[in-house]
N, C-alpha and C positions, 0 to 999 in steps of 0.2 A: 587655414588657421582661423581667419575671420571671414564669414560669408554673409553678404546682404542679398536678399531676394525680394525685389519689388518693395523696398522698405520706405515708409513715409513717417514723418514726425512733425509735430507742430505744437504751438503753445496757444491756449485759449481758443482753439478752433481754427487758428490761422496756420496754414501749412508753412513749414520752414524748409524741410527736405521732402522730396516726393519721388517715388518710383526708382529708388536707388538699387541697382544690382551690380555687385562687384565682389572680387575675392582679393584678400590680402594673404599671399602665399608665404610659407615658411622661408625665412632668409631674405625676404624682399625689403626694399627701402623705398618708401613713398613720401613725397611732399604733398601736403594738402594746402591749397591756396584759395584765396577768394577774399572779397572785401569784408571789413568788420561787420558783424551781424549776419553774415551769410549762412552761418551754421557750422563752422569748423569745430567749435568746442562741443556742440551738440553731437556731431558725428563721432567725435572721440568718446563721448560719454556712452553712446550706443555701442562702441567697440569694447568698452570694459564693463558693460552691464549696468551702469548706473541708471540708464534710461531704457524703457521698453518702447519698441516701435508702436505707432498707432496702427499701422497696416504693414503687412509683409512679415518676413522672418529674418531674424538675426541669429546666426550660429557662431558661438564663441568656443573655439578650440574643440569642435565636434559636438557641442551641446546646444540645443535649442534654448535661447534665452527665455522664452515663454514658459518652459518647463523646469527652469532652474529654481531651486529653493534658496533661502538666504545663506544656508551653509555652502551650497554650491557656488554662490557668488563669492563668498569669503575665500574658498579654495582657489577660485579663478584668479583672485587678486594676487596670489602667489606666483602666477604665471604671466601676469600682465602688469608691467611697471608703468607708472604714470608720472610725468613731470608736469605739474600744473603751472599755468601762466602766473599765478600769484602764489608762489611757494610759501607755505606756512610752517613754522617751527615752534617748538616749545622753548621759549626764551630762557627758561631757567636751567635748561639742560645743555651741556656742551655739544659741539658739533658731532663728535663720535657717537654720543648716545642718541642724538636725533637721527643720525643715519641708521643706527641699529634698531630703531623702533619697530619696523616691520617684522624683524626677527622676534622681538619681545611679544608682539601681538600674536605671532604664529606659535608661540610657546617654545621657541628655540633660543639657545644661548649663543651669543655672538662669539666667534673665534677671534681673539685679540689680534693674532697675526694676520688673518684674512682682512679684518677691518682696517688695520694699518695699511695693508697693501692697497685696498680699495681707496682709502683717502689719499694715498700717495698717487694713485693713478689719476685722480681728478685734480691733483695739484694742491691738496689740502693737508698734506702730511704734517705740516708745522702748525696747523690750526685745529687739531683734534680737540683740544681743551678750550677753545674759544667759545664764547657764548654767541648765539645767532645775532643779537643786535650789533655786535662789533664787526660783522661780515660786510664786505662790499657787495654790490649787486652781482658781480661775476662769481664771487665766492658762494653766494646763496644759491645761484643756479647750479653750480658744480656740486654743492652739497645736496641739492634736490635730486640731481642726477644720480649721485652715489646712493641715496636713500631708495631711489626707484629701482636700482639694479642689485641691491644687497641680497635679495632673495633669488638672484640669478633667473629672472623671468625669460620666457621665450619671446615675448613681444614687449616693445617699449613704445609708449605713446607720449609725445611731447607737444604741449600746447603753447605756441609762441615762446619757445625757450630762450630766444635771443632778443625778445622785444624791448628789454630795458638795458641791453648791453652795448658797449661800443664795438666797433668792427673787429678789432683784434681779439676781444674776448668771445665774440660771436664765432669767429673762425676756430678758436680753441675748443669751444663746445661742440661745434660741428665735427671737428676732428675726432673727439671722443665718441660721438655717436657713430661716425663712420667705422671706428675701430670695433665698436660693439657689433655692427653689421658684419664685419669680416669674421667675427667670432661665431656667426650663425644666427644672431638675433634679428628678428623682424622689427623694423623701425618705421614709425609714422610720425612725421613732423608737420604740425599745422603752423603755417607762417604766411604773412603777407609780404615778406621781404624777398623779392625776386632776385636781388643780388646774392642773397644767401644760397638760393637754389642754383644760380649759375656757378657760384664758388664751389659747390659740391661736385660738379662734373668731373674734375680730375681725381676726386677722392673715392667715389662710389658710383655704382650703376643704379641710378634712381629713376623711378617713374613719378611723373607729376600729375596730380589730380586737381581739378579746379571745380569749385562750386559755382555754377552759373544757372540762373533761372530755376533755382531750387533743386537742381540735379547735379550729380558729380560726373564730370567728363574727363577723359584723358587729354591733357593739354598738349602732349606730343612735342613737336619741334617749335611750337609757338614761343616757348621760353628759352 
């Protein structure tokens, strides 16, 4: 699904990631961990085509990123959902309309029943008409998750999705992501929270990747 072959990336001539070769296979579940500034967000941006590698090759769902046009990238975004660390909404639109925005951008009309079902799944059925400024941190993250999956993507990337949540809400979000994986979705969660990774063990079969010395290694049983 996503393939990195000897990929490197850096900013201002300084390498951040180097020599990365790995595969994210369909239906897999990965945690990506490492200290702040290690390159977790950069790795995710390479996975959804926002960044181009400085060296090496990134293949995104069978396409070479270097050969993809702007339209190709736009179509790719329909198959890769992203939950950003700092989820942004249009504050003048209610939650339901914010969640449906990817459909609008894709030129598709939201099915009211399916949208209600999606909001109910993330526990926001009663908040469909609420405006984003009135949402709690946990509600914002769940709304961001709903928006990321409204197009039914094959792959979901989540960047520190529980960073600002209490433990109970973190587990709730983790449960939703595990359910998506059982539905066949490929999941990648970037997090520095090792307790969250440990809590996932009874829920899902996950592999842990760690950024260390600018490379990504399989953490294995260390965690």
